[in-house]
N, CA, C and O atoms as a GROMACS GRO file, in nm:
protein
  480
    1MET      N    1   8.875   2.843  -5.149
    1MET     CA    2   8.874   2.715  -5.217
    1MET      C    3   8.738   2.648  -5.196
    1MET      O    4   8.684   2.645  -5.085
    2ASN      N    5   8.684   2.594  -5.303
    2ASN     CA    6   8.554   2.529  -5.297
    2ASN      C    7   8.564   2.391  -5.232
    2ASN      O    8   8.665   2.322  -5.248
    3PRO      N    9   8.460   2.350  -5.159
    3PRO     CA   10   8.459   2.214  -5.105
    3PRO      C   11   8.457   2.113  -5.220
    3PRO      O   12   8.398   2.138  -5.325
    4THR      N   13   8.523   1.999  -5.198
    4THR     CA   14   8.528   1.894  -5.300
    4THR      C   15   8.439   1.778  -5.260
    4THR      O   16   8.440   1.734  -5.145
    5VAL      N   17   8.362   1.729  -5.357
    5VAL     CA   18   8.273   1.614  -5.338
    5VAL      C   19   8.319   1.504  -5.432
    5VAL      O   20   8.336   1.526  -5.552
    6LEU      N   21   8.339   1.385  -5.377
    6LEU     CA   22   8.372   1.267  -5.457
    6LEU      C   23   8.244   1.190  -5.484
    6LEU      O   24   8.176   1.148  -5.390
    7ILE      N   25   8.212   1.171  -5.611
    7ILE     CA   26   8.095   1.093  -5.652
    7ILE      C   27   8.143   0.955  -5.694
    7ILE      O   28   8.223   0.942  -5.786
    8VAL      N   29   8.093   0.852  -5.625
    8VAL     CA   30   8.132   0.714  -5.654
    8VAL      C   31   8.007   0.640  -5.700
    8VAL      O   32   7.924   0.599  -5.619
    9ASP      N   33   7.995   0.623  -5.832
    9ASP     CA   34   7.875   0.561  -5.890
    9ASP      C   35   7.914   0.502  -6.025
    9ASP      O   36   7.985   0.567  -6.102
   10ASP      N   37   7.867   0.382  -6.055
   10ASP     CA   38   7.901   0.318  -6.182
   10ASP      C   39   7.812   0.363  -6.298
   10ASP      O   40   7.838   0.326  -6.412
   11ASP      N   41   7.710   0.441  -6.270
   11ASP     CA   42   7.619   0.490  -6.375
   11ASP      C   43   7.669   0.626  -6.424
   11ASP      O   44   7.663   0.725  -6.351
   12LYS      N   45   7.718   0.630  -6.549
   12LYS     CA   46   7.773   0.754  -6.605
   12LYS      C   47   7.669   0.866  -6.606
   12LYS      O   48   7.703   0.982  -6.583
   13GLY      N   49   7.544   0.833  -6.632
   13GLY     CA   50   7.438   0.933  -6.633
   13GLY      C   51   7.419   0.997  -6.496
   13GLY      O   52   7.403   1.119  -6.485
   14VAL      N   53   7.422   0.916  -6.392
   14VAL     CA   54   7.412   0.967  -6.256
   14VAL      C   55   7.533   1.054  -6.224
   14VAL      O   56   7.519   1.163  -6.168
   15GLN      N   57   7.652   1.007  -6.260
   15GLN     CA   58   7.774   1.085  -6.238
   15GLN      C   59   7.763   1.223  -6.302
   15GLN      O   60   7.786   1.325  -6.237
   16GLU      N   61   7.726   1.226  -6.430
   16GLU     CA   62   7.721   1.352  -6.504
   16GLU      C   63   7.616   1.446  -6.447
   16GLU      O   64   7.638   1.567  -6.438
   17THR      N   65   7.502   1.392  -6.409
   17THR     CA   66   7.396   1.474  -6.352
   17THR      C   67   7.439   1.534  -6.219
   17THR      O   68   7.425   1.654  -6.197
   18LEU      N   69   7.492   1.451  -6.131
   18LEU     CA   70   7.538   1.499  -6.001
   18LEU      C   71   7.651   1.601  -6.016
   18LEU      O   72   7.655   1.702  -5.946
   19GLU      N   73   7.742   1.573  -6.108
   19GLU     CA   74   7.853   1.665  -6.133
   19GLU      C   75   7.801   1.803  -6.176
   19GLU      O   76   7.847   1.905  -6.126
   20ALA      N   77   7.706   1.805  -6.269
   20ALA     CA   78   7.651   1.932  -6.318
   20ALA      C   79   7.581   2.008  -6.206
   20ALA      O   80   7.598   2.130  -6.193
   21ILE      N   81   7.503   1.938  -6.127
   21ILE     CA   82   7.429   2.002  -6.017
   21ILE      C   83   7.525   2.061  -5.915
   21ILE      O   84   7.512   2.177  -5.875
   22LEU      N   85   7.623   1.983  -5.874
   22LEU     CA   86   7.715   2.027  -5.769
   22LEU      C   87   7.809   2.137  -5.818
   22LEU      O   88   7.838   2.232  -5.744
   23GLU      N   89   7.857   2.126  -5.940
   23GLU     CA   90   7.944   2.231  -5.993
   23GLU      C   91   7.867   2.362  -6.006
   23GLU      O   92   7.923   2.470  -5.981
   24PHE      N   93   7.742   2.355  -6.046
   24PHE     CA   94   7.659   2.476  -6.055
   24PHE      C   95   7.646   2.543  -5.919
   24PHE      O   96   7.637   2.666  -5.910
   25GLU      N   97   7.645   2.462  -5.812
   25GLU     CA   98   7.631   2.514  -5.676
   25GLU      C   99   7.767   2.556  -5.617
   25GLU      O  100   7.773   2.601  -5.502
   26GLY      N  101   7.874   2.541  -5.694
   26GLY     CA  102   8.004   2.590  -5.649
   26GLY      C  103   8.096   2.485  -5.588
   26GLY      O  104   8.199   2.521  -5.530
   27TYR      N  105   8.062   2.359  -5.599
   27TYR     CA  106   8.147   2.253  -5.546
   27TYR      C  107   8.245   2.206  -5.654
   27TYR      O  108   8.213   2.209  -5.773
   28ASP      N  109   8.362   2.163  -5.612
   28ASP     CA  110   8.453   2.092  -5.700
   28ASP      C  111   8.414   1.945  -5.693
   28ASP      O  112   8.373   1.896  -5.587
   29VAL      N  113   8.425   1.874  -5.804
   29VAL     CA  114   8.377   1.737  -5.811
   29VAL      C  115   8.485   1.644  -5.865
   29VAL      O  116   8.553   1.675  -5.963
   30LEU      N  117   8.500   1.530  -5.798
   30LEU     CA  118   8.582   1.419  -5.847
   30LEU      C  119   8.488   1.304  -5.878
   30LEU      O  120   8.389   1.285  -5.808
   31LEU      N  121   8.518   1.227  -5.983
   31LEU     CA  122   8.432   1.116  -6.023
   31LEU      C  123   8.506   0.984  -6.014
   31LEU      O  124   8.626   0.977  -6.041
   32ALA      N  125   8.433   0.879  -5.975
   32ALA     CA  126   8.487   0.743  -5.973
   32ALA      C  127   8.374   0.647  -6.008
   32ALA      O  128   8.261   0.662  -5.962
   33GLY      N  129   8.406   0.546  -6.090
   33GLY     CA  130   8.307   0.451  -6.134
   33GLY      C  131   8.287   0.332  -6.042
   33GLY      O  132   8.193   0.254  -6.060
   34ASP      N  133   8.375   0.316  -5.944
   34ASP     CA  134   8.360   0.209  -5.845
   34ASP      C  135   8.454   0.238  -5.728
   34ASP      O  136   8.527   0.338  -5.728
   35GLY      N  137   8.452   0.152  -5.629
   35GLY     CA  138   8.531   0.175  -5.510
   35GLY      C  139   8.680   0.178  -5.534
   35GLY      O  140   8.751   0.257  -5.471
   36LEU      N  141   8.731   0.094  -5.623
   36LEU     CA  142   8.875   0.092  -5.650
   36LEU      C  143   8.921   0.224  -5.712
   36LEU      O  144   9.023   0.280  -5.673
   37GLU      N  145   8.845   0.272  -5.809
   37GLU     CA  146   8.878   0.400  -5.871
   37GLU      C  147   8.869   0.513  -5.768
   37GLU      O  148   8.949   0.607  -5.771
   38ALA      N  149   8.772   0.504  -5.679
   38ALA     CA  150   8.756   0.606  -5.574
   38ALA      C  151   8.878   0.608  -5.482
   38ALA      O  152   8.923   0.715  -5.441
   39LEU      N  153   8.930   0.491  -5.448
   39LEU     CA  154   9.050   0.486  -5.364
   39LEU      C  155   9.168   0.553  -5.433
   39LEU      O  156   9.249   0.619  -5.368
   40GLN      N  157   9.178   0.537  -5.564
   40GLN     CA  158   9.283   0.605  -5.640
   40GLN      C  159   9.265   0.756  -5.633
   40GLN      O  160   9.363   0.829  -5.620
   41ARG      N  161   9.141   0.803  -5.642
   41ARG     CA  162   9.113   0.947  -5.632
   41ARG      C  163   9.156   1.000  -5.495
   41ARG      O  164   9.202   1.114  -5.484
   42LEU      N  165   9.139   0.917  -5.392
   42LEU     CA  166   9.177   0.959  -5.257
   42LEU      C  167   9.328   0.973  -5.242
   42LEU      O  168   9.375   1.043  -5.152
   43ASP      N  169   9.404   0.908  -5.330
   43ASP     CA  170   9.549   0.926  -5.329
   43ASP      C  171   9.586   1.065  -5.379
   43ASP      O  172   9.691   1.118  -5.345
   44GLU      N  173   9.497   1.126  -5.461
   44GLU     CA  174   9.520   1.259  -5.517
   44GLU      C  175   9.483   1.369  -5.419
   44GLU      O  176   9.555   1.469  -5.406
   45MET      N  177   9.371   1.351  -5.351
   45MET     CA  178   9.324   1.451  -5.255
   45MET      C  179   9.213   1.394  -5.168
   45MET      O  180   9.154   1.292  -5.202
   46THR      N  181   9.186   1.460  -5.057
   46THR     CA  182   9.080   1.417  -4.966
   46THR      C  183   8.960   1.510  -4.983
   46THR      O  184   8.972   1.631  -4.961
   47PRO      N  185   8.845   1.455  -5.022
   47PRO     CA  186   8.726   1.538  -5.039
   47PRO      C  187   8.663   1.573  -4.904
   47PRO      O  188   8.697   1.515  -4.801
   48GLN      N  189   8.572   1.668  -4.907
   48GLN     CA  190   8.498   1.704  -4.786
   48GLN      C  191   8.375   1.616  -4.768
   48GLN      O  192   8.316   1.611  -4.659
   49LEU      N  193   8.335   1.546  -4.877
   49LEU     CA  194   8.214   1.464  -4.874
   49LEU      C  195   8.222   1.360  -4.985
   49LEU      O  196   8.282   1.383  -5.090
   50ILE      N  197   8.160   1.243  -4.959
   50ILE     CA  198   8.152   1.138  -5.060
   50ILE      C  199   8.006   1.101  -5.082
   50ILE      O  200   7.932   1.074  -4.987
   51LEU      N  201   7.964   1.102  -5.210
   51LEU     CA  202   7.833   1.050  -5.250
   51LEU      C  203   7.859   0.909  -5.302
   51LEU      O  204   7.932   0.892  -5.399
   52LEU      N  205   7.801   0.809  -5.238
   52LEU     CA  206   7.840   0.670  -5.260
   52LEU      C  207   7.723   0.582  -5.300
   52LEU      O  208   7.625   0.569  -5.226
   53ASP      N  209   7.736   0.521  -5.417
   53ASP     CA  210   7.643   0.415  -5.458
   53ASP      C  211   7.688   0.287  -5.387
   53ASP      O  212   7.804   0.275  -5.348
   54ILE      N  213   7.597   0.194  -5.370
   54ILE     CA  214   7.632   0.070  -5.300
   54ILE      C  215   7.667  -0.041  -5.398
   54ILE      O  216   7.772  -0.105  -5.384
   55MET      N  217   7.582  -0.064  -5.496
   55MET     CA  218   7.602  -0.175  -5.589
   55MET      C  219   7.685  -0.128  -5.709
   55MET      O  220   7.636  -0.057  -5.796
   56MET      N  221   7.814  -0.172  -5.711
   56MET     CA  222   7.905  -0.136  -5.819
   56MET      C  223   7.996  -0.254  -5.848
   56MET      O  224   8.015  -0.341  -5.762
   57PRO      N  225   8.053  -0.258  -5.969
   57PRO     CA  226   8.147  -0.367  -6.001
   57PRO      C  227   8.281  -0.347  -5.929
   57PRO      O  228   8.307  -0.241  -5.873
   58ARG      N  229   8.363  -0.447  -5.932
   58ARG     CA  230   8.499  -0.450  -5.877
   58ARG      C  231   8.503  -0.428  -5.726
   58ARG      O  232   8.544  -0.518  -5.653
   59MET      N  233   8.460  -0.312  -5.677
   59MET     CA  234   8.455  -0.287  -5.532
   59MET      C  235   8.326  -0.212  -5.503
   59MET      O  236   8.306  -0.100  -5.550
   60ASP      N  237   8.238  -0.275  -5.424
   60ASP     CA  238   8.110  -0.212  -5.395
   60ASP      C  239   8.124  -0.106  -5.285
   60ASP      O  240   8.232  -0.086  -5.230
   61GLY      N  241   8.014  -0.039  -5.257
   61GLY     CA  242   8.015   0.069  -5.159
   61GLY      C  243   8.052   0.025  -5.019
   61GLY      O  244   8.116   0.100  -4.946
   62PHE      N  245   8.012  -0.095  -4.980
   62PHE     CA  246   8.046  -0.145  -4.847
   62PHE      C  247   8.196  -0.164  -4.832
   62PHE      O  248   8.255  -0.122  -4.732
   63ALA      N  249   8.258  -0.228  -4.931
   63ALA     CA  250   8.403  -0.250  -4.927
   63ALA      C  251   8.478  -0.117  -4.930
   63ALA      O  252   8.580  -0.101  -4.864
   64PHE      N  253   8.427  -0.022  -5.008
   64PHE     CA  254   8.491   0.110  -5.013
   64PHE      C  255   8.484   0.179  -4.877
   64PHE      O  256   8.583   0.235  -4.830
   65ALA      N  257   8.366   0.175  -4.814
   65ALA     CA  258   8.351   0.237  -4.682
   65ALA      C  259   8.446   0.173  -4.580
   65ALA      O  260   8.502   0.242  -4.495
   66GLU      N  261   8.463   0.043  -4.590
   66GLU     CA  262   8.556  -0.028  -4.501
   66GLU      C  263   8.700   0.018  -4.527
   66GLU      O  264   8.778   0.037  -4.433
   67ALA      N  265   8.735   0.036  -4.654
   67ALA     CA  266   8.870   0.081  -4.690
   67ALA      C  267   8.894   0.224  -4.638
   67ALA      O  268   9.006   0.258  -4.599
   68LEU      N  269   8.790   0.305  -4.636
   68LEU     CA  270   8.802   0.440  -4.579
   68LEU      C  271   8.837   0.432  -4.431
   68LEU      O  272   8.921   0.507  -4.381
   69GLU      N  273   8.771   0.341  -4.362
   69GLU     CA  274   8.800   0.319  -4.220
   69GLU      C  275   8.946   0.280  -4.201
   69GLU      O  276   9.015   0.334  -4.114
   70GLU      N  277   8.992   0.187  -4.283
   70GLU     CA  278   9.130   0.139  -4.272
   70GLU      C  279   9.231   0.250  -4.298
   70GLU      O  280   9.340   0.249  -4.241
   71ARG      N  281   9.195   0.345  -4.383
   71ARG     CA  282   9.284   0.458  -4.414
   71ARG      C  283   9.274   0.570  -4.310
   71ARG      O  284   9.346   0.669  -4.317
   72GLY      N  285   9.185   0.553  -4.214
   72GLY     CA  286   9.170   0.653  -4.110
   72GLY      C  287   9.094   0.777  -4.154
   72GLY      O  288   9.107   0.883  -4.092
   73LEU      N  289   9.014   0.764  -4.261
   73LEU     CA  290   8.940   0.880  -4.313
   73LEU      C  291   8.798   0.889  -4.260
   73LEU      O  292   8.724   0.982  -4.294
   74ARG      N  293   8.759   0.795  -4.179
   74ARG     CA  294   8.625   0.798  -4.122
   74ARG      C  295   8.636   0.827  -3.974
   74ARG      O  296   8.725   0.773  -3.908
   75PRO      N  297   8.551   0.909  -3.918
   75PRO     CA  298   8.436   0.977  -3.978
   75PRO      C  299   8.468   1.118  -4.030
   75PRO      O  300   8.375   1.196  -4.054
   76ALA      N  301   8.594   1.151  -4.048
   76ALA     CA  302   8.631   1.287  -4.093
   76ALA      C  303   8.570   1.322  -4.228
   76ALA      O  304   8.537   1.438  -4.253
   77VAL      N  305   8.556   1.223  -4.316
   77VAL     CA  306   8.494   1.247  -4.447
   77VAL      C  307   8.357   1.181  -4.445
   77VAL      O  308   8.347   1.058  -4.450
   78PRO      N  309   8.250   1.261  -4.438
   78PRO     CA  310   8.115   1.204  -4.432
   78PRO      C  311   8.073   1.140  -4.564
   78PRO      O  312   8.122   1.177  -4.671
   79ILE      N  313   7.981   1.046  -4.554
   79ILE     CA  314   7.929   0.973  -4.668
   79ILE      C  315   7.778   0.991  -4.675
   79ILE      O  316   7.708   0.982  -4.574
   80ILE      N  317   7.729   1.016  -4.796
   80ILE     CA  318   7.586   1.007  -4.826
   80ILE      C  319   7.569   0.890  -4.921
   80ILE      O  320   7.625   0.891  -5.031
   81VAL      N  321   7.493   0.790  -4.881
   81VAL     CA  322   7.465   0.676  -4.967
   81VAL      C  323   7.350   0.712  -5.060
   81VAL      O  324   7.245   0.759  -5.016
   82LEU      N  325   7.372   0.689  -5.189
   82LEU     CA  326   7.268   0.706  -5.290
   82LEU      C  327   7.241   0.568  -5.348
   82LEU      O  328   7.330   0.508  -5.408
   83THR      N  329   7.119   0.517  -5.331
   83THR     CA  330   7.091   0.382  -5.377
   83THR      C  331   6.946   0.370  -5.424
   83THR      O  332   6.855   0.434  -5.371
   84ALA      N  333   6.927   0.285  -5.525
   84ALA     CA  334   6.793   0.254  -5.574
   84ALA      C  335   6.732   0.139  -5.495
   84ALA      O  336   6.614   0.106  -5.513
   85ASP      N  337   6.810   0.078  -5.408
   85ASP     CA  338   6.762  -0.032  -5.325
   85ASP      C  339   6.652   0.019  -5.232
   85ASP      O  340   6.666   0.126  -5.172
   86GLY      N  341   6.545  -0.055  -5.220
   86GLY     CA  342   6.433  -0.016  -5.135
   86GLY      C  343   6.468  -0.009  -4.987
   86GLY      O  344   6.392   0.047  -4.908
   87ARG      N  345   6.582  -0.065  -4.950
   87ARG     CA  346   6.625  -0.063  -4.810
   87ARG      C  347   6.739   0.037  -4.792
   87ARG      O  348   6.841   0.005  -4.732
   88ALA      N  349   6.720   0.156  -4.845
   88ALA     CA  350   6.826   0.258  -4.846
   88ALA      C  351   6.878   0.288  -4.706
   88ALA      O  352   6.998   0.297  -4.684
   89LYS      N  353   6.786   0.304  -4.610
   89LYS     CA  354   6.828   0.336  -4.473
   89LYS      C  355   6.914   0.224  -4.416
   89LYS      O  356   7.018   0.250  -4.355
   90GLN      N  357   6.872   0.102  -4.435
   90GLN     CA  358   6.947  -0.014  -4.386
   90GLN      C  359   7.085  -0.022  -4.453
   90GLN      O  360   7.184  -0.050  -4.386
   91LYS      N  361   7.090   0.004  -4.583
   91LYS     CA  362   7.218   0.000  -4.655
   91LYS      C  363   7.312   0.108  -4.602
   91LYS      O  364   7.431   0.084  -4.583
   92ALA      N  365   7.258   0.228  -4.578
   92ALA     CA  366   7.339   0.338  -4.526
   92ALA      C  367   7.394   0.305  -4.387
   92ALA      O  368   7.510   0.333  -4.358
   93GLU      N  369   7.311   0.245  -4.303
   93GLU     CA  370   7.358   0.206  -4.169
   93GLU      C  371   7.467   0.101  -4.178
   93GLU      O  372   7.564   0.105  -4.103
   94GLN      N  373   7.450   0.007  -4.271
   94GLN     CA  374   7.548  -0.099  -4.289
   94GLN      C  375   7.683  -0.041  -4.334
   94GLN      O  376   7.789  -0.092  -4.296
   95ALA      N  377   7.679   0.066  -4.416
   95ALA     CA  378   7.802   0.131  -4.462
   95ALA      C  379   7.851   0.236  -4.363
   95ALA      O  380   7.954   0.301  -4.387
   96ARG      N  381   7.779   0.254  -4.253
   96ARG     CA  382   7.810   0.354  -4.150
   96ARG      C  383   7.814   0.496  -4.209
   96ARG      O  384   7.899   0.577  -4.173
   97ALA      N  385   7.721   0.522  -4.299
   97ALA     CA  386   7.712   0.654  -4.363
   97ALA      C  387   7.638   0.752  -4.273
   97ALA      O  388   7.557   0.713  -4.189
   98GLU      N  389   7.668   0.880  -4.292
   98GLU     CA  390   7.602   0.984  -4.215
   98GLU      C  391   7.460   1.014  -4.265
   98GLU      O  392   7.376   1.063  -4.190
   99SER      N  393   7.435   0.982  -4.392
   99SER     CA  394   7.305   1.012  -4.450
   99SER      C  395   7.281   0.920  -4.570
   99SER      O  396   7.371   0.849  -4.614
  100TYR      N  397   7.160   0.924  -4.621
  100TYR     CA  398   7.126   0.846  -4.740
  100TYR      C  399   7.014   0.916  -4.815
  100TYR      O  400   6.935   0.990  -4.756
  101LEU      N  401   7.008   0.891  -4.944
  101LEU     CA  402   6.898   0.936  -5.028
  101LEU      C  403   6.862   0.822  -5.121
  101LEU      O  404   6.947   0.772  -5.194
  102PRO      N  405   6.735   0.781  -5.120
  102PRO     CA  406   6.694   0.677  -5.215
  102PRO      C  407   6.682   0.736  -5.355
  102PRO      O  408   6.630   0.846  -5.372
  103LYS      N  409   6.730   0.662  -5.456
  103LYS     CA  410   6.715   0.703  -5.595
  103LYS      C  411   6.576   0.664  -5.642
  103LYS      O  412   6.531   0.555  -5.607
  104PRO      N  413   6.507   0.745  -5.717
  104PRO     CA  414   6.543   0.882  -5.754
  104PRO      C  415   6.519   0.976  -5.635
  104PRO      O  416   6.434   0.949  -5.551
  105PHE      N  417   6.594   1.085  -5.630
  105PHE     CA  418   6.584   1.178  -5.519
  105PHE      C  419   6.557   1.318  -5.573
  105PHE      O  420   6.581   1.348  -5.690
  106GLU      N  421   6.507   1.403  -5.485
  106GLU     CA  422   6.484   1.542  -5.520
  106GLU      C  423   6.617   1.617  -5.511
  106GLU      O  424   6.691   1.599  -5.414
  107VAL      N  425   6.647   1.700  -5.609
  107VAL     CA  426   6.771   1.776  -5.610
  107VAL      C  427   6.782   1.863  -5.486
  107VAL      O  428   6.890   1.876  -5.428
  108SER      N  429   6.672   1.922  -5.443
  108SER     CA  430   6.676   2.009  -5.324
  108SER      C  431   6.716   1.929  -5.200
  108SER      O  432   6.789   1.980  -5.115
  109ASN      N  433   6.668   1.805  -5.189
  109ASN     CA  434   6.706   1.720  -5.074
  109ASN      C  435   6.854   1.686  -5.080
  109ASN      O  436   6.922   1.687  -4.977
  110LEU      N  437   6.904   1.656  -5.199
  110LEU     CA  438   7.046   1.628  -5.215
  110LEU      C  439   7.129   1.748  -5.172
  110LEU      O  440   7.222   1.734  -5.093
  111LEU      N  441   7.095   1.866  -5.223
  111LEU     CA  442   7.173   1.985  -5.191
  111LEU      C  443   7.166   2.019  -5.043
  111LEU      O  444   7.266   2.064  -4.986
  112ASP      N  445   7.051   2.000  -4.981
  112ASP     CA  446   7.038   2.024  -4.837
  112ASP      C  447   7.132   1.933  -4.759
  112ASP      O  448   7.201   1.978  -4.667
  113GLU      N  449   7.136   1.804  -4.794
  113GLU     CA  450   7.222   1.709  -4.724
  113GLU      C  451   7.369   1.738  -4.749
  113GLU      O  452   7.451   1.731  -4.657
  114VAL      N  453   7.404   1.769  -4.873
  114VAL     CA  454   7.544   1.802  -4.906
  114VAL      C  455   7.589   1.923  -4.824
  114VAL      O  456   7.695   1.921  -4.763
  115GLU      N  457   7.508   2.027  -4.825
  115GLU     CA  458   7.546   2.149  -4.751
  115GLU      C  459   7.558   2.121  -4.601
  115GLU      O  460   7.651   2.166  -4.535
  116ARG      N  461   7.462   2.046  -4.548
  116ARG     CA  462   7.464   2.015  -4.404
  116ARG      C  463   7.592   1.942  -4.365
  116ARG      O  464   7.653   1.974  -4.264
  117LEU      N  465   7.632   1.845  -4.444
  117LEU     CA  466   7.747   1.763  -4.407
  117LEU      C  467   7.881   1.829  -4.442
  117LEU      O  468   7.981   1.802  -4.375
  118VAL      N  469   7.884   1.913  -4.542
  118VAL     CA  470   8.008   1.982  -4.576
  118VAL      C  471   8.038   2.089  -4.470
  118VAL      O  472   8.155   2.116  -4.440
  119LYS      N  473   7.935   2.149  -4.415
  119LYS     CA  474   7.954   2.258  -4.319
  119LYS      C  475   7.958   2.213  -4.174
  119LYS      O  476   7.968   2.296  -4.084
  120ARG      N  477   7.951   2.084  -4.149
  120ARG     CA  478   7.946   2.037  -4.010
  120ARG      C  479   8.077   2.058  -3.939
  120ARG      O  480   8.089   2.023  -3.821
   0.00000   0.00000   0.00000
């Protein structure tokens, strides 16, 4: 069974790009446009990794990360924060994420981080 990655991002273009990259590399992918939709996806299954945008409508990345804690899914499910904010490292620390990548990012860096955290 392939590892599953949940992509939580309100930008459809980012979602589609990440989905194509990860599926090509053999990952199963779930998509969510914000934190609330992501929580619904978690009712269906638990991914091995979450790629998380911070600034989203309805429920932002910080509130989603907090909800993961409340559900007892942290730190079992690692998070990589993907953000265009210039303070990416600070945002990732605030969300208690295992890693972060500032947008735009190199695909090779993304895949290295995904593989590292899925295999930990």
